[in-house]
MARTOR-550692 format. One record per residue (C-alpha): y, z negated, x; residue number from 1; residue in one letter. Coordinates in pm, 1 decimal. Layout:
<nodes>
+----------+----------+----------+------+------+
:       c2 :       c3 :       c1 : resi : resn :
+----------+----------+----------+------+------+
:        Y :        Z :        X :  NUM :    A :
...
+----------+----------+----------+------+------+
</nodes>
This chain:
<nodes>
+----------+----------+----------+------+------+
:       c2 :       c3 :       c1 : resi : resn :
+----------+----------+----------+------+------+
:   2076.0 :  -1479.3 :   1743.7 :    1 :    M :
:   2293.3 :  -1507.2 :   1435.1 :    2 :    T :
:   2505.8 :  -1821.2 :   1445.1 :    3 :    N :
:   2712.4 :  -1959.5 :   1159.7 :    4 :    F :
:   2982.6 :  -2212.5 :   1235.9 :    5 :    T :
:   3264.9 :  -2375.4 :   1045.5 :    6 :    G :
:   3364.7 :  -2193.6 :    728.2 :    7 :    L :
:   3118.0 :  -1913.4 :    799.1 :    8 :    A :
:   2829.3 :  -2162.2 :    790.3 :    9 :    T :
:   2957.0 :  -2323.8 :    472.0 :   10 :    L :
:   3002.5 :  -1984.9 :    307.1 :   11 :    S :
:   2652.6 :  -1867.4 :    396.2 :   12 :    A :
:   2494.7 :  -2189.4 :    275.3 :   13 :    L :
:   2683.0 :  -2178.2 :    -51.5 :   14 :    L :
:   2566.7 :  -1822.1 :   -108.3 :   15 :    I :
:   2206.1 :  -1915.7 :    -35.5 :   16 :    G :
:   2207.4 :  -2228.9 :   -250.2 :   17 :    S :
:   2380.5 :  -2058.1 :   -539.8 :   18 :    A :
:   2071.7 :  -1846.5 :   -596.7 :   19 :    G :
:   2070.3 :  -1566.8 :   -844.8 :   20 :    L :
:   2390.0 :  -1667.9 :  -1022.7 :   21 :    C :
:   2580.0 :  -1496.5 :   -742.3 :   22 :    C :
:   2340.0 :  -1211.3 :   -673.0 :   23 :    A :
:   2446.4 :   -851.9 :   -707.1 :   24 :    A :
:   2370.5 :   -686.5 :  -1039.4 :   25 :    R :
:   2285.9 :   -326.2 :  -1109.3 :   26 :    G :
:   2478.1 :    -96.7 :   -880.7 :   27 :    G :
:   2695.2 :   -368.5 :   -727.9 :   28 :    Q :
:   2672.7 :   -447.3 :   -354.6 :   29 :    P :
:   2389.9 :   -689.6 :   -270.1 :   30 :    P :
:   2449.8 :  -1060.0 :   -214.4 :   31 :    A :
:   2371.0 :  -1203.5 :    128.4 :   32 :    F :
:   2155.6 :  -1516.5 :    105.5 :   33 :    V :
:   1986.8 :  -1764.7 :    337.8 :   34 :    E :
:   1648.5 :  -1899.4 :    228.5 :   35 :    F :
:   1681.5 :  -2242.4 :    389.6 :   36 :    E :
:   1971.3 :  -2426.5 :    547.0 :   37 :    S :
:   1979.5 :  -2427.7 :    928.7 :   38 :    P :
:   1936.6 :  -2804.7 :    906.3 :   39 :    L :
:   1599.5 :  -2757.7 :    736.8 :   40 :    A :
:   1471.3 :  -2476.2 :    957.4 :   41 :    N :
:   1576.0 :  -2369.4 :   1305.1 :   42 :    A :
:   1532.2 :  -2005.0 :   1204.3 :   43 :    Q :
:   1634.3 :  -1976.8 :    838.7 :   44 :    P :
:   1551.4 :  -1636.3 :    698.4 :   45 :    L :
:   1824.0 :  -1426.8 :    544.9 :   46 :    Q :
:   1840.0 :  -1113.5 :    336.7 :   47 :    G :
:   1997.2 :   -911.8 :     58.1 :   48 :    Y :
:   1946.3 :  -1016.1 :   -301.4 :   49 :    L :
:   1991.2 :   -802.7 :   -612.9 :   50 :    R :
:   1933.4 :   -880.5 :   -979.9 :   51 :    T :
:   1903.8 :   -630.5 :  -1265.5 :   52 :    P :
:   2134.9 :   -613.0 :  -1561.1 :   53 :    D :
:   2010.9 :   -777.2 :  -1876.7 :   54 :    G :
:   1850.1 :  -1110.2 :  -1962.7 :   55 :    P :
:   1585.3 :  -1272.5 :  -1744.2 :   56 :    G :
:   1362.7 :  -1407.4 :  -1620.4 :   57 :    P :
:   1265.3 :  -1080.1 :  -1454.4 :   58 :    S :
:    980.5 :   -967.6 :  -1231.5 :   59 :    P :
:   1072.9 :   -952.2 :   -865.1 :   60 :    A :
:    992.6 :   -764.7 :   -544.2 :   61 :    V :
:   1005.5 :   -884.4 :   -182.9 :   62 :    V :
:   1089.6 :   -597.3 :     55.9 :   63 :    L :
:    979.1 :   -610.8 :    422.0 :   64 :    L :
:   1129.0 :   -377.0 :    683.2 :   65 :    H :
:    953.9 :   -209.0 :    974.8 :   66 :    G :
:    951.6 :   -274.8 :   1348.6 :   67 :    C :
:   1301.3 :   -134.6 :   1399.7 :   68 :    G :
:   1467.9 :   -376.2 :   1160.0 :   69 :    G :
:   1732.1 :   -198.3 :    949.0 :   70 :    F :
:   1694.3 :   -429.6 :    650.7 :   71 :    F :
:   2034.7 :   -321.2 :    518.3 :   72 :    K :
:   1925.4 :     40.8 :    505.6 :   73 :    Q :
:   1599.9 :    -61.4 :    336.3 :   74 :    L :
:   1794.4 :   -251.0 :     71.1 :   75 :    D :
:   2017.0 :     50.7 :     14.1 :   76 :    E :
:   1720.3 :    284.4 :     -2.8 :   77 :    R :
:   1484.3 :     79.1 :   -218.2 :   78 :    W :
:   1648.9 :   -248.6 :   -324.8 :   79 :    G :
:   1915.2 :    -70.9 :   -523.8 :   80 :    K :
:   1658.0 :    154.4 :   -691.0 :   81 :    R :
:   1425.6 :   -132.3 :   -784.5 :   82 :    L :
:   1711.5 :   -336.5 :   -927.8 :   83 :    A :
:   1796.3 :    -38.6 :  -1147.7 :   84 :    A :
:   1436.4 :    -44.1 :  -1269.1 :   85 :    W :
:   1472.7 :   -405.4 :  -1383.5 :   86 :    G :
:   1346.1 :   -602.0 :  -1082.4 :   87 :    Y :
:   1506.9 :   -880.2 :   -883.7 :   88 :    V :
:   1483.4 :   -767.1 :   -520.3 :   89 :    T :
:   1498.6 :   -965.7 :   -199.5 :   90 :    L :
:   1513.1 :   -753.8 :    117.0 :   91 :    T :
:   1421.5 :   -983.0 :    405.9 :   92 :    V :
:   1589.0 :   -970.5 :    746.5 :   93 :    D :
:   1296.5 :  -1079.7 :    964.4 :   94 :    R :
:   1475.1 :  -1017.4 :   1294.0 :   95 :    F :
:   1841.0 :  -1120.4 :   1271.2 :   96 :    G :
:   1799.1 :  -1499.7 :   1258.4 :   97 :    P :
:   1545.2 :  -1478.6 :   1541.2 :   98 :    R :
:   1763.3 :  -1271.6 :   1770.8 :   99 :    G :
:   1517.3 :   -979.4 :   1766.6 :  100 :    I :
:   1659.9 :   -627.1 :   1785.3 :  101 :    S :
:   1326.3 :   -447.2 :   1739.7 :  102 :    S :
:    953.2 :   -507.5 :   1781.5 :  103 :    A :
:    798.3 :   -163.1 :   1803.7 :  104 :    C :
:    610.0 :   -195.2 :   2131.4 :  105 :    T :
:    354.1 :   -446.5 :   2006.0 :  106 :    G :
:    229.5 :   -622.7 :   1697.0 :  107 :    S :
:    455.9 :   -807.3 :   1457.9 :  108 :    A :
:    596.8 :  -1130.1 :   1604.5 :  109 :    P :
:    364.4 :  -1415.9 :   1511.3 :  110 :    A :
:    655.5 :  -1613.3 :   1366.9 :  111 :    A :
:    702.2 :  -1348.8 :   1095.8 :  112 :    T :
:    357.2 :  -1359.1 :    934.2 :  113 :    V :
:    466.6 :  -1617.1 :    675.3 :  114 :    H :
:    801.0 :  -1451.6 :    596.2 :  115 :    D :
:    677.9 :  -1286.0 :    276.9 :  116 :    A :
:    575.3 :  -1621.7 :    133.5 :  117 :    Y :
:    897.5 :  -1787.6 :    245.3 :  118 :    R :
:   1078.6 :  -1520.5 :     45.5 :  119 :    A :
:    844.4 :  -1569.2 :   -249.7 :  120 :    L :
:    904.3 :  -1945.2 :   -241.7 :  121 :    S :
:   1279.3 :  -1885.6 :   -254.3 :  122 :    Y :
:   1249.6 :  -1645.3 :   -548.5 :  123 :    L :
:   1015.9 :  -1876.8 :   -738.8 :  124 :    A :
:   1288.9 :  -2141.7 :   -748.0 :  125 :    R :
:   1541.1 :  -1909.8 :   -913.0 :  126 :    Q :
:   1582.6 :  -1925.3 :  -1290.8 :  127 :    S :
:   1630.7 :  -1547.9 :  -1318.5 :  128 :    A :
:   1285.7 :  -1478.6 :  -1166.3 :  129 :    V :
:    949.1 :  -1493.9 :  -1338.0 :  130 :    D :
:    744.7 :  -1652.5 :  -1055.6 :  131 :    P :
:    423.1 :  -1519.4 :  -1202.4 :  132 :    G :
:    535.7 :  -1157.1 :  -1161.8 :  133 :    R :
:    635.3 :  -1101.5 :   -799.9 :  134 :    V :
:    512.6 :   -818.3 :   -575.2 :  135 :    A :
:    549.8 :   -759.4 :   -201.6 :  136 :    V :
:    641.5 :   -412.1 :    -74.2 :  137 :    V :
:    645.6 :   -334.5 :    297.5 :  138 :    G :
:    714.8 :    -42.3 :    527.4 :  139 :    F :
:    529.1 :     32.1 :    853.0 :  140 :    S :
:    505.6 :   -303.1 :   1034.9 :  141 :    Q :
:    638.2 :   -469.3 :    720.3 :  142 :    G :
:    360.6 :   -292.7 :    527.4 :  143 :    A :
:    105.7 :   -449.8 :    759.9 :  144 :    W :
:    260.2 :   -789.2 :    687.0 :  145 :    L :
:    245.3 :   -716.0 :    314.1 :  146 :    A :
:   -126.8 :   -637.7 :    335.3 :  147 :    L :
:   -189.9 :   -938.1 :    559.0 :  148 :    L :
:    -15.5 :  -1157.8 :    302.2 :  149 :    S :
:   -251.3 :  -1066.1 :     19.9 :  150 :    V :
:   -585.0 :  -1017.8 :    191.6 :  151 :    E :
:   -824.6 :  -1307.3 :    152.4 :  152 :    R :
:   -759.5 :  -1551.5 :    434.3 :  153 :    G :
:   -569.3 :  -1856.9 :    547.7 :  154 :    A :
:   -220.3 :  -1713.9 :    488.9 :  155 :    I :
:   -282.3 :  -1630.9 :    122.9 :  156 :    E :
:   -504.7 :  -1932.2 :     58.3 :  157 :    H :
:   -251.3 :  -2186.3 :    182.7 :  158 :    N :
:     47.4 :  -2039.3 :     -2.3 :  159 :    A :
:    173.0 :  -2246.4 :   -294.8 :  160 :    A :
:    300.3 :  -1942.8 :   -486.4 :  161 :    E :
:    103.6 :  -1619.3 :   -512.5 :  162 :    K :
:    196.3 :  -1253.5 :   -518.3 :  163 :    F :
:     62.3 :  -1046.5 :   -806.9 :  164 :    R :
:     62.7 :   -706.0 :   -636.2 :  165 :    A :
:    122.4 :   -543.3 :   -298.0 :  166 :    A :
:    246.0 :   -200.8 :   -186.1 :  167 :    V :
:    228.4 :    -70.1 :    169.7 :  168 :    A :
:    417.2 :    238.5 :    287.5 :  169 :    F :
:    246.4 :    386.9 :    596.2 :  170 :    Y :
:     91.2 :     61.6 :    724.7 :  171 :    P :
:   -127.2 :      9.1 :   1033.0 :  172 :    P :
:   -455.4 :    -22.8 :    843.3 :  173 :    C :
:   -695.7 :    -70.6 :   1132.5 :  174 :    L :
:   -682.1 :   -450.6 :   1156.7 :  175 :    S :
:   -683.9 :   -527.4 :    781.6 :  176 :    I :
:  -1019.9 :   -653.6 :    653.9 :  177 :    K :
:   -965.8 :   -513.2 :    307.3 :  178 :    G :
:  -1069.5 :   -801.3 :     81.0 :  179 :    D :
:   -749.5 :   -795.4 :   -121.7 :  180 :    M :
:   -666.0 :  -1075.4 :   -363.7 :  181 :    T :
:   -432.6 :   -862.9 :   -580.6 :  182 :    V :
:   -399.7 :   -496.2 :   -685.2 :  183 :    P :
:   -284.8 :   -300.5 :   -379.8 :  184 :    T :
:   -130.9 :     43.6 :   -329.3 :  185 :    L :
:   -110.8 :    219.7 :      8.8 :  186 :    I :
:     96.8 :    535.3 :     60.0 :  187 :    M :
:     81.3 :    728.6 :    386.6 :  188 :    V :
:    154.2 :   1077.0 :    518.3 :  189 :    G :
:   -132.0 :   1313.6 :    597.2 :  190 :    E :
:     20.7 :   1395.9 :    936.8 :  191 :    L :
:    122.0 :   1041.1 :   1032.5 :  192 :    D :
:     38.7 :    998.4 :   1402.6 :  193 :    D :
:    159.6 :    635.0 :   1422.1 :  194 :    W :
:    -33.7 :    477.6 :   1134.2 :  195 :    T :
:   -307.2 :    737.0 :   1072.9 :  196 :    P :
:   -410.2 :    816.0 :    718.6 :  197 :    A :
:   -778.3 :    821.9 :    818.5 :  198 :    K :
:   -764.4 :    449.8 :    902.6 :  199 :    E :
:   -615.1 :    371.7 :    561.9 :  200 :    C :
:   -879.2 :    589.2 :    397.7 :  201 :    R :
:  -1149.5 :    389.5 :    574.3 :  202 :    T :
:   -989.1 :     70.3 :    447.9 :  203 :    L :
:   -954.7 :    196.2 :     91.1 :  204 :    A :
:  -1313.6 :    318.5 :     84.5 :  205 :    E :
:  -1440.0 :    -28.0 :    169.0 :  206 :    G :
:  -1558.5 :     40.1 :    523.2 :  207 :    R :
:  -1461.2 :   -165.0 :    823.9 :  208 :    D :
:  -1343.1 :    -38.8 :   1162.1 :  209 :    D :
:  -1702.3 :     35.5 :   1261.6 :  210 :    Y :
:  -1791.0 :    231.9 :    949.6 :  211 :    G :
:  -1993.8 :    -46.5 :    788.5 :  212 :    I :
:  -1944.1 :    -72.4 :    412.8 :  213 :    S :
:  -1813.0 :   -391.7 :    261.0 :  214 :    R :
:  -1926.2 :   -535.6 :    -68.5 :  215 :    Q :
:  -1759.2 :   -333.1 :   -342.2 :  216 :    N :
:  -1732.8 :   -643.8 :   -559.2 :  217 :    S :
:  -1524.4 :   -830.0 :   -300.7 :  218 :    A :
:  -1157.9 :   -846.3 :   -394.9 :  219 :    G :
:   -940.7 :   -592.5 :   -572.3 :  220 :    H :
:   -975.0 :   -219.2 :   -505.7 :  221 :    P :
:   -712.9 :    -48.0 :   -293.0 :  222 :    I :
:   -540.7 :    258.3 :   -434.5 :  223 :    E :
:   -459.2 :    509.6 :   -161.2 :  224 :    L :
:   -221.0 :    804.9 :   -185.7 :  225 :    I :
:   -204.5 :   1049.1 :    107.9 :  226 :    V :
:     90.0 :   1289.8 :     98.0 :  227 :    Y :
:     15.2 :   1637.7 :    238.4 :  228 :    P :
:    243.1 :   1753.3 :    517.4 :  229 :    G :
:    416.6 :   1415.0 :    547.5 :  230 :    A :
:    477.1 :   1210.9 :    862.0 :  231 :    Y :
:    567.8 :    849.4 :    934.2 :  232 :    H :
:    894.2 :    746.8 :    768.5 :  233 :    G :
:    869.7 :   1015.3 :    500.2 :  234 :    F :
:   1100.5 :    816.0 :    267.8 :  235 :    D :
:   1388.2 :    780.1 :    518.7 :  236 :    V :
:   1661.0 :   1047.3 :    475.4 :  237 :    P :
:   1794.8 :    954.9 :    820.9 :  238 :    H :
:   1493.7 :   1143.0 :    956.6 :  239 :    Y :
:   1593.9 :   1470.8 :    790.0 :  240 :    S :
:   1628.5 :   1578.5 :   1151.1 :  241 :    T :
:   1288.6 :   1474.3 :   1290.9 :  242 :    P :
:   1282.9 :   1227.0 :   1579.6 :  243 :    V :
:   1030.9 :   1109.2 :   1834.9 :  244 :    Q :
:    990.5 :    732.6 :   1872.0 :  245 :    M :
:    756.2 :    589.9 :   2132.8 :  246 :    L :
:    568.3 :    917.8 :   2128.3 :  247 :    G :
:    535.7 :    934.5 :   1749.3 :  248 :    H :
:    683.7 :   1186.3 :   1506.1 :  249 :    H :
:    912.9 :   1057.2 :   1228.4 :  250 :    L :
:   1033.0 :   1296.6 :    959.9 :  251 :    E :
:   1180.1 :   1274.9 :    610.9 :  252 :    F :
:    986.6 :   1457.6 :    339.4 :  253 :    N :
:   1173.1 :   1487.1 :     11.2 :  254 :    E :
:    867.6 :   1585.1 :   -192.5 :  255 :    V :
:    661.8 :   1293.1 :    -60.9 :  256 :    A :
:    954.9 :   1056.1 :   -106.3 :  257 :    R :
:   1004.2 :   1160.7 :   -468.5 :  258 :    D :
:    633.6 :   1133.8 :   -542.0 :  259 :    Q :
:    621.2 :    788.7 :   -381.9 :  260 :    S :
:    911.1 :    676.9 :   -601.1 :  261 :    I :
:    715.0 :    776.9 :   -909.9 :  262 :    D :
:    394.0 :    617.3 :   -779.8 :  263 :    A :
:    571.2 :    291.3 :   -697.6 :  264 :    L :
:    742.8 :    277.2 :  -1035.1 :  265 :    R :
:    414.4 :    326.0 :  -1222.2 :  266 :    K :
:    223.5 :     80.2 :  -1003.6 :  267 :    F :
:    480.8 :   -196.9 :  -1039.4 :  268 :    L :
:    505.1 :   -142.6 :  -1412.6 :  269 :    Y :
:    126.0 :   -166.8 :  -1443.5 :  270 :    A :
:     95.5 :   -482.4 :  -1230.3 :  271 :    T :
:    408.2 :   -695.5 :  -1282.0 :  272 :    I :
:    584.9 :   -524.8 :  -1570.7 :  273 :    G :
:    947.5 :   -416.8 :  -1578.1 :  274 :    G :
:   1100.0 :    -98.5 :  -1709.2 :  275 :    Q :
:    865.0 :    192.1 :  -1756.8 :  276 :    E :
:   1120.2 :    451.2 :  -1650.0 :  277 :    R :
:   1387.7 :    450.1 :  -1383.2 :  278 :    S :
:   1748.3 :    460.2 :  -1494.3 :  279 :    Q :
+----------+----------+----------+------+------+
</nodes>
């Protein structure tokens, strides 16, 4: 577990409390922040914060990593890009403060199901963020958490602040009920053998796990994009050489990655605003 003592603790707390005044801008390195002080929470979340150049308040995006962690790589891959598009980004480290190295052999740790809203609460208190224009974007296990955060239920209902949109890259769709409270985009590879596209198609078409149709009027529709020839992790250049993980195939797909960039940019612009074109 990450421990902060002495000057290290003071430094981390000052960074977290300073908010967006100290956050990275544009192409600068991200700022490390803590959401709560260790005195207020035994497991204060931490993450990387970026703010766009130009005047605020700006729309914002919470980024949730997958079961392997690697929040720094996620920030580098997507946080930097989204900041260039005009969004404040907060890439959450769900595992570090909890002493978790990975969580790929089961479901997401129960303690993490409220992490998206803890991040949203932090962003909503920052003067550079428009709290009415915040989206959650997750990847794999983090994508499941993103969907869980915005489907109609106790987690969303009890949250003081609300997300305005959700995006899920290759999520496990099987256990999501599908009554979404905000516009939702799911992107998955056609050949994904870890989070199968057919399960996300069932979800998007308004059918439950048993093939029974839901009421079409319930909640917001889910937009689904299935990328031909793409596997799990199609946006991760590290998988340019395909790997096997727990019996599943992970492979980078440049075409799918580029198309997902365009789809994400358009979806965010349509739902929470921001710059229409990437820089």
